[in-house]
C-alpha positions in Angstrom: 0.0 0.0 0.0 1.2 3.5 -0.9 2.1 5.5 2.2 -0.3 8.3 1.1 -3.1 5.8 1.6 -2.1 5.4 5.3 -3.0 7.7 8.2 0.0 10.0 8.6 0.8 8.8 12.2 0.7 5.2 11.1 3.1 5.9 8.3 5.5 7.7 10.5 5.4 5.0 13.2 5.8 2.2 10.6 8.8 3.7 8.8 10.8 4.7 11.8 12.6 7.3 9.5 13.7 10.6 10.9 13.1 13.1 8.1 14.9 16.4 7.8 14.0 19.1 10.3 11.8 21.9 9.1 14.4 24.7 9.6 16.9 22.9 7.5 14.3 22.1 4.9 13.1 25.7 4.7 16.7 26.8 4.2 17.3 24.3 1.5 14.2 25.0 -0.6 12.1 27.9 -1.7 9.2 27.8 0.8 6.7 28.7 -2.0 7.5 25.3 -3.6 8.3 23.3 -0.5 4.9 21.7 -0.2 5.0 20.2 -3.6 5.1 16.4 -3.3 3.8 16.7 0.3 0.3 18.3 0.0 -2.3 16.8 -2.4 -5.5 18.3 -3.5 -9.0 16.8 -3.0 -12.5 18.3 -2.7 -16.0 17.5 -1.4 -18.4 15.8 -3.9 -21.0 18.4 -3.1 -18.9 21.1 -4.6 -19.0 19.5 -8.1 -21.8 21.3 -9.8 -21.2 19.6 -13.2 -24.3 17.8 -14.4 -24.3 14.2 -15.3 -23.4 10.8 -13.7 -21.0 10.3 -10.8 -18.4 9.4 -13.4 -18.9 12.8 -15.1 -18.4 14.5 -11.8 -15.3 12.5 -11.1 -13.9 13.4 -14.5 -14.7 17.1 -13.9 -12.8 17.1 -10.6 -9.8 15.4 -12.2 -9.8 17.8 -15.2 -9.8 20.7 -12.7 -6.5 19.5 -11.2 -7.7 17.5 -8.1 -6.0 14.3 -7.2 -9.0 12.7 -5.4 -12.5 13.3 -4.1 -14.3 13.0 -0.8 -17.8 11.4 -0.7 -20.6 11.5 1.9 -21.1 8.4 4.0 -23.2 6.5 4.9 -25.0 6.6 1.6 -22.2 5.7 -0.8 -23.3 3.5 -3.8 -20.2 1.3 -3.7 -20.7 -0.3 -7.2 -21.4 3.1 -8.9 -18.4 4.7 -7.1 -16.0 1.9 -8.1 -17.2 2.3 -11.7 -16.6 6.1 -11.5 -13.1 5.6 -10.1 -12.3 3.1 -12.9 -13.7 5.2 -15.7 -12.3 8.5 -14.5 -9.0 7.5 -12.9 -9.8 9.6 -9.9 -9.6 7.8 -6.5 -11.7 8.4 -3.4 -9.4 9.5 -0.6 -12.1 9.6 2.1 -15.5 10.6 3.2 -17.5 13.0 5.4 -19.9 11.5 7.9 -23.3 12.5 6.5 -25.3 12.6 9.7 -22.9 14.0 12.3 -24.6 17.3 12.8 -28.1 15.9 13.3 -27.3 12.6 15.0 -24.5 13.4 17.4 -22.1 11.5 19.6 -22.7 14.2 22.3 -26.5 13.8 22.5 -28.1 13.3 25.9 -30.3 10.5 24.3 -28.4 7.2 24.5 -30.4 5.9 21.5 -29.3 8.8 19.4 -25.7 8.1 20.4 -26.2 4.5 19.4 -27.4 5.6 16.0 -24.5 8.0 15.6 -22.1 5.1 16.3 -23.9 2.9 13.8 -23.6 5.6 11.1 -19.9 6.1 11.9 -19.3 2.4 11.5 -21.3 2.3 8.2 -19.2 5.2 7.0 -16.0 3.5 7.8 -17.1 0.3 6.0 -18.3 2.1 2.9 -15.3 4.3 2.7 -13.0 1.3 2.9 -15.0 -0.4 0.2 -14.3 2.4 -2.3 -10.7 2.8 -1.4 -10.8 5.7 1.0 -8.8 6.0 4.1 -10.4 8.7 6.3 -13.9 9.6 7.6 -14.3 13.2 8.7 -16.3 13.5 11.9 -17.9 16.4 13.8 -18.0 15.0 17.3 -21.1 16.8 18.4 -22.3 20.2 19.7 -21.7 22.2 22.9 -25.4 22.8 23.3 -25.8 19.1 24.2 -24.6 19.8 27.8 -21.7 20.9 30.0 -18.3 20.5 28.4 -17.2 17.6 30.6 -20.3 15.6 29.9 -20.0 16.1 26.2 -16.3 15.2 26.4 -17.0 12.0 28.2 -20.0 11.0 26.1 -18.3 11.5 22.8 -15.1 9.7 23.9 -17.0 6.7 25.0 -19.2 6.6 21.9 -16.6 7.3 19.2 -14.1 5.0 21.0 -16.3 2.0 20.2 -15.6 2.5 16.5 -11.9 2.5 16.8 -11.4 -1.3 16.6 -13.3 -1.3 13.3 -11.2 1.7 12.1 -8.0 -0.2 12.9 -9.3 -3.4 11.2 -10.2 -1.6 8.0 -7.3 0.8 8.0 -9.6 3.9 7.8 -8.9 6.7 10.3 -11.4 8.9 12.0 -10.6 12.5 11.2 -12.1 15.0 13.7 -12.8 18.4 12.2 -12.5 21.7 14.2 -15.8 23.4 13.5 -18.0 26.1 15.0 -19.8 23.6 17.3 -19.1 25.4 20.7 -16.8 22.6 21.8 -13.1 22.9 22.8 -13.1 26.7 22.2 -15.0 29.8 23.3 -17.5 30.7 20.6 -18.4 34.3 21.8 -21.1 36.2 20.0 -21.5 37.8 16.6 -19.6 40.9 17.6 -17.3 39.8 20.3 -14.9 36.9 20.3 -11.4 36.0 21.5 -9.1 35.7 18.5 -6.1 34.5 20.6 -7.4 31.1 21.9 -5.3 28.0 22.5 -5.7 24.7 20.7 -4.8 22.8 23.9 -8.2 21.3 24.4 -8.2 19.8 20.9 -4.8 18.3 21.6 -6.0 16.8 24.9 -9.2 15.6 23.3 -7.5 13.7 20.5 -4.9 12.3 22.9 -7.6 11.0 25.2 -8.5 8.3 22.6 -5.0 7.0 22.8 -5.2 5.6 19.3 -3.3 6.1 16.0 -6.6 5.7 14.2 -8.0 9.0 15.2 -6.6 12.5 14.5 -7.6 15.9 13.1 -8.8 16.9 9.7 -7.7 20.4 10.5 -9.8 23.0 8.8 -7.4 25.9 8.1 -10.1 28.6 7.8 -12.5 27.5 10.4 -10.7 28.8 13.5 -8.7 31.8 12.1 -11.4 33.8 13.8 -10.4 32.3 17.2 -6.7 31.6 17.1 -3.5 31.7 15.1 -3.9 28.9 12.5 -0.2 28.3 12.1 0.4 28.0 15.8 -2.5 25.6 16.1 -1.0 23.4 13.4 2.3 23.4 15.3 0.6 22.4 18.5 -1.4 19.7 16.9 1.6 18.3 15.1 1.4 14.6 14.3 -2.3 14.7 15.2 -3.0 16.4 11.8 -3.8 13.6 9.4 -5.6 15.6 6.8 -6.6 19.2 6.0 -9.7 21.2 4.9 -9.1 24.6 3.2 -11.2 27.7 3.0 -10.5 31.4 3.5 -11.6 33.7 6.3 -11.6 37.4 6.9 -11.3 38.6 10.5 -11.8 42.1 9.3 -15.2 41.3 7.7 -16.0 38.4 10.0 -16.9 36.0 7.1 -15.6 33.1 5.1 -13.9 33.8 1.8 -12.5 32.1 -1.2 -9.2 30.3 -0.6 -6.5 33.0 -0.7 -8.8 35.9 0.0 -9.4 37.5 3.4 -6.6 38.0 5.9 -5.5 34.4 6.8 -1.7 34.0 6.8 -1.3 31.3 4.2 2.5 31.7 4.1 2.6 31.1 7.9 0.3 28.1 7.5 2.6 26.6 4.8 5.6 27.0 7.1 3.8 25.4 10.0 2.9 22.4 7.8 6.5 22.0 6.9 7.5 22.2 10.5 5.2 19.3 11.5 6.4 17.4 8.4 2.9 17.1 7.0 2.3 14.7 4.1 -1.3 14.1 2.9 -4.5 15.4 1.5 -6.0 18.8 1.7 -9.7 19.1 0.9 -11.2 22.3 -0.5 -14.4 23.2 1.4 -15.8 26.2 -0.3 -18.7 27.0 -2.7 -18.4 24.9 -5.7 -19.9 25.1 -9.2 -19.2 24.3 -12.8 -16.0 23.3 -14.5 -14.6 26.8 -14.5 -15.3 27.3 -10.8 -13.7 24.0 -10.0 -10.6 25.1 -12.0 -10.5 28.4 -10.0 -10.6 26.6 -6.7 -7.8 24.3 -7.8 -5.7 27.2 -9.0 -6.3 29.1 -5.7 -5.0 26.1 -3.8 -2.0 25.9 -6.1 -1.3 29.6 -5.4 -1.6 29.6 -1.6 0.4 26.4 -1.1 2.9 26.9 -4.0 1.9 23.8 -5.8 1.8 25.0 -9.4 
């Protein structure tokens, strides 16, 4: 199996290789090009606005310059997806858990948590069946109760899926989102932009498993903390990335490369943690021209072109 198909921590543990330190690497290569061969572009299936079959959508994503695509699971038609992969040459790198916002691992109702676990396991199995290696997961919502209760509920529930994740070789990738968990959300006009990522670090480590990490969303928490510093603190826990822009000045999400997010600092931080893996665009999609624009924006901010 190619190392890019393995969760990043598993690859590092399996190889036992000590790669060059980030400072030396940064000195030896132009930083604008240093992520070439390290960071690979993917996108969410819902962004592909091209009409036609799943194969047509896969072909459109590949033509735009993406190296893979993420699906929604459970709900994957395995046979149709395998056909689309074969006919387009575009692999599936992972999926997004389709029900994680509505059916949550933090819910007070034990039956709903049971259903959330079932859906996560289904997502792991379907993702494995089509060749993917990660399932993105939002763990729940802070409105479901006090933080410690949510913390304990979600750890217990999600932890039950880890044996299956290990068996299949599909990692659970927790996304940092605006879900009022592990950070202070504030209100529409007032928020703390200098928050620590320490709670996310402790949360991932509490699972004590190489089969769970972060699908770190670069744009989601620029509003609340220094994105580059968060990447450094998360380190090996970052097994995948999501990409979108954000403007603190305007308090809104933007296209990749627009707004005031420090993409150069993000790229340097990714080098420092020795990141290898997929980065998924998560912005408004559209037709073939729009997909090409998104791909080009990613090339520009990460120096991939």
